[in-house]
N, C-alpha and C positions, 0 to 999 in steps of 0.2 A: 231715279236713283233713290230717292227718300221712301219710296212705297214698297220696297221689297228688300229681303235680306239675300237673295240668291240672284246673281245677275249671270245671263248666258250671252256668250260671245258667239254669235252665228252669223258671221259675215263671210263674204266670198274668199276662196283662197284659189285663185287662178294659177295656172302653172307659170313658173318663172321661166326665163330664157333657157335654163338649163333642165327644165322638166320638173324641178322641185317645186313644192308649194310656196306661192309668194304670200308671205305673212304681213305684208304692209298694212292691210286692212285690220288684221287681228291685233296687231301691235297699237295701231292707231285708237282702236276701241279701249284697249288696256290703258293707254295713256289718258284718254278721257275719263275712265273711271277713276284712275288716280287723281286727276284734277278735281273730280267732283264729289267723291265719296266723302262722308262726315262721320261714318261709324262702320262698324264691322260689316263686312260682305263676304258672301261666298260666291267666287268667280268661276264659272263653268265654261271651259273651252269645248268647241264642237268636235266631233269625233274624227273629222278628216284632216286634222292637223297633225303634223309629224310629231313623233316622240320627242320630248325636250321643249315642246313650245310652251308648256305650262311655266317652265322655269323663266322663260323669256317673258310671258305675260307678267309674272310676279315680279320680275325685275323692272319692267316698265312701269308698273304701278307704283313700286317702290321709289322710283326716280322722281315721279311726280309728286308723291307724298312728301318726300324730303325736300323738293323744291319749295313747297309752300309750308314746311316746318312741321309736317305731320309725323306719325310714328314710323 
């Protein structure tokens, strides 16, 4: 986390029961980023996630930052 300014989330997105992408691993990675980041980072989602996932990733990171008193 400390060695780069750009973080890529490239984890599996297996199909959910209804056929949509299961984002649990993407959001878990985002929460870990929020728990561990100490300065500005650019977070890149993989191309196979559905439209709107970036907003969910941002929210997950923000929740973790807020929980530890971050910005």
